[in-house]
C-alpha positions as CSV (number, residue, x, y, z in Angstrom):
1,X,-34.2,37.4,69.1
2,X,-30.9,37.9,67.6
3,X,-32.1,35.4,64.7
4,X,-35.8,37.7,63.9
5,X,-33.3,40.5,64.4
6,X,-31.0,38.9,61.3
7,X,-33.9,37.6,59.2
8,X,-35.4,41.1,59.2
9,X,-32.1,42.7,58.0
10,X,-31.3,40.1,55.3
11,X,-35.0,40.6,54.0
12,X,-33.9,44.6,54.1
13,X,-31.0,44.3,52.4
14,X,-32.8,41.6,50.0
15,X,-35.4,44.5,49.2
16,X,-33.0,47.2,49.3
17,X,-30.8,45.4,46.2
18,X,-34.4,44.8,44.4
19,X,-35.4,48.6,44.7
20,X,-31.7,49.6,43.6
21,X,-32.0,47.1,40.5
22,X,-35.6,48.5,39.8
23,X,-33.9,52.4,39.9
24,X,-30.8,51.2,37.9
25,X,-33.6,49.4,35.5
26,X,-36.1,52.4,35.1
27,X,-33.3,54.9,35.2
28,X,-31.8,53.0,31.8
29,X,-34.8,53.4,30.4
30,X,-35.7,56.6,31.4
31,X,-32.2,58.1,29.8
32,X,-33.7,56.0,26.4
33,X,-36.7,58.1,26.4
34,X,-34.6,61.5,26.9
35,X,-32.1,60.8,24.2
36,X,-35.2,59.8,21.9
37,X,-37.7,62.6,22.8
38,X,-37.7,65.2,19.5
39,X,-40.4,67.5,21.4
40,X,-42.1,67.7,24.9
41,X,-45.7,66.4,23.9
42,X,-43.9,63.1,22.9
43,X,-41.2,63.5,25.8
44,X,-44.3,63.2,28.3
45,X,-46.1,60.8,26.4
46,X,-43.3,58.1,26.4
47,X,-42.4,59.0,30.8
48,X,-46.3,58.4,30.9
49,X,-46.2,54.8,28.8
50,X,-42.8,53.7,30.7
51,X,-44.6,54.2,34.3
52,X,-47.6,52.4,33.1
53,X,-46.1,49.6,31.1
54,X,-42.8,48.9,33.5
55,X,-44.2,49.6,36.9
56,X,-47.8,48.3,36.5
57,X,-49.5,51.9,37.4
58,X,-52.9,52.4,35.9
59,X,-52.2,55.9,34.8
60,X,-49.8,58.2,34.6
61,X,-49.1,61.8,33.9
62,X,-47.1,64.9,34.0
63,X,-48.3,68.2,34.4
64,X,-46.2,71.3,33.5
65,X,-45.7,74.7,35.2
66,X,-45.2,78.0,33.4
67,X,-46.6,78.8,29.6
68,X,-46.9,75.5,28.8
69,X,-49.3,74.9,31.3
70,X,-52.1,77.0,29.6
71,X,-51.5,74.5,26.4
72,X,-52.4,71.9,28.5
73,X,-55.2,72.7,30.1
74,X,-57.7,70.8,28.1
75,X,-55.7,67.8,28.6
76,X,-55.4,67.8,32.0
77,X,-59.5,68.7,32.2
78,X,-60.1,65.1,30.5
79,X,-57.1,63.5,32.7
80,X,-59.3,64.7,36.1
81,X,-62.7,62.9,34.4
82,X,-60.5,59.9,34.0
83,X,-59.5,59.6,37.3
84,X,-63.2,60.0,38.5
85,X,-64.4,56.9,36.2
86,X,-61.7,54.9,37.0
87,X,-61.8,55.5,40.5
88,X,-58.4,54.7,41.5
89,X,-57.5,53.3,45.0
90,X,-54.3,55.2,45.4
91,X,-52.4,58.1,44.1
92,X,-49.2,59.8,44.0
93,X,-47.7,63.1,43.2
94,X,-43.9,63.6,42.4
95,X,-42.3,67.2,42.1
96,X,-39.9,67.6,38.9
97,X,-37.6,69.8,40.3
98,X,-34.3,71.4,38.6
99,X,-32.4,73.1,41.1
100,X,-34.4,75.0,43.1
101,X,-37.1,75.6,40.1
102,X,-40.4,73.4,39.8
103,X,-40.7,72.3,36.5
104,X,-44.1,70.0,37.1
105,X,-45.3,67.2,38.5
106,X,-45.5,63.4,38.2
107,X,-48.8,62.2,38.7
108,X,-49.6,58.5,38.9
109,X,-52.6,56.5,39.6
110,X,-52.8,52.7,40.9
111,X,-55.9,50.7,41.4
112,X,-54.4,49.0,44.4
113,X,-54.6,50.3,47.6
114,X,-51.7,51.7,49.3
115,X,-49.7,51.0,46.3
116,X,-47.2,53.7,46.9
117,X,-44.8,52.3,50.2
118,X,-42.0,54.3,51.3
119,X,-39.6,52.8,48.9
120,X,-41.4,52.9,46.1
121,X,-41.9,56.5,46.8
122,X,-38.0,56.8,47.3
123,X,-37.9,55.5,43.8
124,X,-39.9,57.4,42.2
125,X,-38.6,60.7,43.8
126,X,-34.8,60.1,42.0
127,X,-36.4,59.5,38.9
128,X,-38.3,62.5,39.1
129,X,-34.8,64.2,39.1
130,X,-33.9,62.6,35.9
131,X,-37.0,63.6,34.1
132,X,-36.3,66.8,35.5
133,X,-32.9,66.9,33.3
134,X,-34.5,65.2,30.4
135,X,-37.0,68.1,30.9
136,X,-34.3,70.4,31.2
137,X,-32.9,69.7,28.6
138,X,-35.7,69.5,25.6
139,X,-36.5,73.5,26.8
140,X,-32.8,74.2,26.0
141,X,-33.0,72.4,22.9
142,X,-36.7,74.2,22.1
143,X,-34.9,77.7,22.6
144,X,-31.8,76.8,21.1
145,X,-33.7,76.1,17.7
146,X,-36.1,78.9,18.2
147,X,-32.8,81.2,18.1
148,X,-31.5,79.7,15.1
149,X,-34.9,79.7,13.0
150,X,-35.0,83.7,13.8
151,X,-31.3,84.0,13.3
152,X,-31.6,81.8,10.0
153,X,-34.7,83.7,8.7
154,X,-32.5,87.3,9.5
155,X,-29.8,86.1,7.4
156,X,-32.6,84.9,4.3
157,X,-33.6,88.1,4.4
158,X,-30.6,89.5,4.1
159,X,-29.7,87.0,1.1
160,X,-32.8,88.1,-0.4
161,X,-31.8,91.8,0.1
162,X,-28.6,91.0,-2.0
163,X,-30.4,89.2,-4.4
164,X,-32.8,91.8,-4.9
165,X,-29.9,94.6,-5.4
166,X,-27.9,92.4,-8.0
167,X,-31.0,91.6,-10.0
168,X,-31.8,95.2,-10.2
169,X,-28.1,96.4,-11.0
170,X,-26.7,93.2,-13.0
171,X,-29.7,90.6,-14.4
172,X,-27.2,88.6,-16.1
173,X,-25.2,87.9,-12.8
174,X,-28.2,87.6,-11.2
175,X,-29.6,84.7,-13.8
176,X,-26.5,83.2,-13.6
177,X,-26.0,82.9,-10.0
178,X,-29.8,81.1,-10.3
179,X,-28.4,78.7,-12.3
180,X,-25.3,78.0,-10.9
181,X,-27.3,77.2,-7.7
182,X,-29.6,74.8,-9.3
183,X,-26.6,73.0,-10.6
184,X,-24.9,72.8,-7.7
185,X,-27.4,71.3,-5.6
186,X,-28.0,68.8,-8.2
187,X,-24.2,67.4,-7.5
188,X,-24.4,68.1,-4.3
189,X,-27.3,65.9,-3.5
190,X,-26.1,63.5,-5.7
191,X,-22.7,63.2,-4.0
192,X,-24.7,62.3,-0.8
193,X,-23.9,65.6,1.1
194,X,-26.2,66.0,4.3
195,X,-29.3,68.0,4.4
196,X,-27.3,70.8,6.6
197,X,-24.3,70.4,3.8
198,X,-26.7,71.4,0.9
199,X,-28.3,74.5,2.8
200,X,-25.4,76.0,3.1
201,X,-24.8,75.2,-0.6
202,X,-27.7,76.7,-1.3
203,X,-26.9,79.8,0.1
204,X,-23.1,80.1,-0.7
205,X,-23.8,79.3,-4.7
206,X,-27.1,82.1,-4.5
207,X,-24.3,84.9,-3.6
208,X,-21.1,83.5,-4.6
209,X,-20.8,86.3,-7.2
210,X,-22.0,89.4,-4.7
211,X,-18.6,90.8,-5.1
212,X,-19.4,91.6,-8.6
213,X,-22.0,94.3,-7.4
214,X,-18.8,97.0,-6.4
215,X,-17.5,96.3,-10.3
216,X,-18.4,99.5,-12.6
217,X,-22.0,97.9,-14.8
218,X,-20.1,99.0,-17.8
219,X,-17.9,96.3,-17.7
220,X,-20.0,93.5,-16.5
221,X,-22.6,94.2,-19.0
222,X,-20.1,95.6,-22.0
223,X,-20.6,93.6,-25.5
224,X,-17.2,92.6,-26.8
225,X,-14.6,90.2,-25.0
226,X,-13.1,92.0,-21.6
227,X,-9.5,93.0,-21.7
228,X,-7.0,92.4,-19.2
229,X,-7.4,95.5,-17.8
230,X,-11.0,94.9,-16.9
231,X,-10.2,91.5,-15.9
232,X,-8.0,92.9,-12.9
233,X,-10.8,95.2,-12.1
234,X,-13.1,92.0,-12.4
235,X,-10.9,89.4,-10.5
236,X,-11.2,90.6,-7.1
237,X,-14.8,90.3,-6.8
238,X,-14.3,86.8,-4.8
239,X,-12.4,88.8,-2.1
240,X,-14.9,91.7,-2.4
241,X,-17.9,89.4,-2.0
242,X,-16.5,87.6,0.7
243,X,-15.6,90.9,2.8
244,X,-19.1,91.6,1.6
245,X,-20.8,88.9,4.1
246,X,-17.9,88.7,6.6
247,X,-19.9,90.2,9.6
248,X,-23.1,87.8,8.9
249,X,-22.6,84.9,11.6
250,X,-23.5,81.8,8.8
251,X,-23.7,78.1,10.4
252,X,-22.4,77.0,7.3
253,X,-18.5,78.4,5.5
254,X,-20.6,80.8,3.2
255,X,-17.4,83.4,3.2
256,X,-15.1,80.7,1.8
257,X,-17.2,79.2,-0.5
258,X,-17.6,82.7,-2.1
259,X,-13.7,83.5,-1.5
260,X,-12.8,79.9,-3.3
261,X,-14.9,79.6,-6.3
262,X,-12.4,80.7,-8.5
263,X,-9.6,78.6,-6.9
264,X,-8.2,75.4,-8.8
265,X,-7.2,72.1,-7.5
266,X,-3.7,72.7,-9.0
267,X,-2.9,75.7,-7.3
268,X,-3.7,77.9,-10.7
269,X,-6.5,79.9,-9.0
270,X,-7.3,82.7,-7.7
271,X,-7.2,84.8,-4.9
272,X,-4.8,82.7,-2.9
273,X,-3.9,79.9,-5.3
274,X,-5.2,77.2,-2.9
275,X,-4.8,73.9,-3.8
276,X,-6.5,70.2,-3.6
277,X,-8.0,69.6,0.2
278,X,-7.4,73.5,0.9
279,X,-10.1,74.6,-1.1
280,X,-13.6,72.9,0.8
281,X,-15.6,70.8,-1.3
282,X,-18.6,73.3,-1.6
283,X,-16.2,76.0,-3.2
284,X,-15.2,73.3,-5.5
285,X,-18.6,72.2,-6.6
286,X,-19.4,75.9,-7.0
287,X,-16.4,76.3,-9.3
288,X,-17.5,73.4,-11.9
289,X,-21.3,74.4,-12.0
290,X,-20.3,78.4,-12.6
291,X,-17.9,77.0,-15.4
292,X,-20.2,74.8,-16.7
293,X,-23.3,77.3,-16.5
294,X,-21.0,80.5,-17.9
295,X,-19.9,77.9,-20.7
296,X,-23.5,76.8,-22.0
297,X,-25.2,80.4,-21.4
298,X,-25.0,83.5,-23.0
299,X,-22.3,86.2,-22.1
300,X,-22.7,89.8,-23.1
301,X,-19.3,89.7,-24.9
302,X,-20.6,86.0,-26.6
303,X,-23.2,84.1,-27.6
304,X,-23.8,80.7,-26.2
305,X,-21.7,77.9,-26.6
306,X,-23.6,75.2,-25.9
307,X,-23.8,72.8,-22.6
308,X,-21.8,70.3,-24.6
309,X,-18.9,72.6,-24.8
310,X,-19.4,73.3,-20.8
311,X,-18.9,69.9,-20.7
312,X,-15.7,69.5,-22.9
313,X,-14.3,71.8,-21.2
314,X,-14.4,70.5,-17.6
315,X,-13.5,67.0,-18.5
316,X,-10.4,68.3,-20.5
317,X,-9.1,70.0,-16.8
318,X,-10.5,67.2,-14.6
319,X,-8.4,66.2,-12.0
320,X,-6.1,69.4,-12.7
321,X,-8.1,72.6,-12.6
322,X,-11.5,70.2,-11.5
323,X,-12.1,68.0,-8.7
324,X,-12.3,64.5,-10.5
325,X,-15.6,62.9,-8.7
326,X,-17.5,66.7,-9.3
327,X,-16.6,66.4,-12.8
328,X,-18.0,62.9,-13.3
329,X,-21.0,64.0,-11.4
330,X,-21.9,66.6,-13.5
331,X,-21.3,65.1,-16.7
332,X,-23.8,62.1,-15.5
333,X,-26.6,64.3,-14.7
334,X,-26.2,66.3,-17.9
335,X,-25.8,62.8,-19.9
336,X,-28.0,61.0,-18.3
337,X,-30.8,63.7,-18.6
338,X,-31.3,63.5,-14.6
339,X,-30.8,67.5,-14.5
340,X,-31.8,70.4,-16.8
341,X,-32.3,74.5,-16.3
342,X,-35.8,74.8,-18.6
343,X,-38.0,73.0,-15.1
344,X,-36.1,75.5,-12.7
345,X,-38.2,77.7,-10.3
346,X,-37.9,81.3,-9.9
347,X,-34.8,82.6,-7.9
348,X,-36.5,83.9,-5.0
349,X,-38.7,81.1,-4.5
350,X,-35.6,78.7,-3.9
351,X,-34.5,81.0,-1.2
352,X,-37.4,80.0,0.8
353,X,-38.0,76.3,-0.2
């Protein structure tokens, strides 16, 4: 009798270890599914495939609760029809709970009778907790992305308003900002900046001179060389621009781009005389693009000097005023004819691209 009980305990222990191994394996596989999923549809499909491929169930699906379930109505009908056609021998439904909230149900189907024994059900109930966690993370991500998109749209609308106002008041500066933006993006792309950084650079470059909106138009558009007194009036525009957008919560360092685009790596720039790494990369890019555009284009106080004069200027100041890598890339863009302004799109189109 004792031997029989001992054999039973050993078998039970063996089953427990098998179940534990299975649970650990499926938990790891579920974690990889959670990490890889980009959206709920992909998440549900991958989980269903996991249970069919790894556990041998003939069919698996997740029915969710809430607004999303309305979108899944047609799919649920298909599943019910599929179930009837296949005539499954057994099925098991596991609630997907996160805390006290029921998020949905995991439905599993088998062509074997009594396929879902107690040990199997225990494993599935534990795995349902992991599914609930993954589902919760995806919903948080979805809400975050929705909020970020709404915030970004509001910021872009604000930028459009700035650009439109600048274009009406000072067409030259608006055009200058457009061209600087195009060149800055070409430089940033060739440098290998990531997509998010490029987007921030685009926003910063397109309003880098927004502070000039506070400078009298007769100074900005007056023919003839700017006097020292007039320059002292224009000089604070980077600081003023920074103050104008200070209350806007950009996900990029747009304020620093505006504030620092007249800084120079040797400390001779303004408004703070920053040096080297004290200046952010985006501001260094805008600084080079700003000078190249200004020299090569027509200015109210002089005719255009041309692109060769502009490239000579930044090459002469390479490593002193301007970052060497950025200068080299800018020069290469023009010398290899990889960039030109002739085919540029309209400024406002670029904002929403």
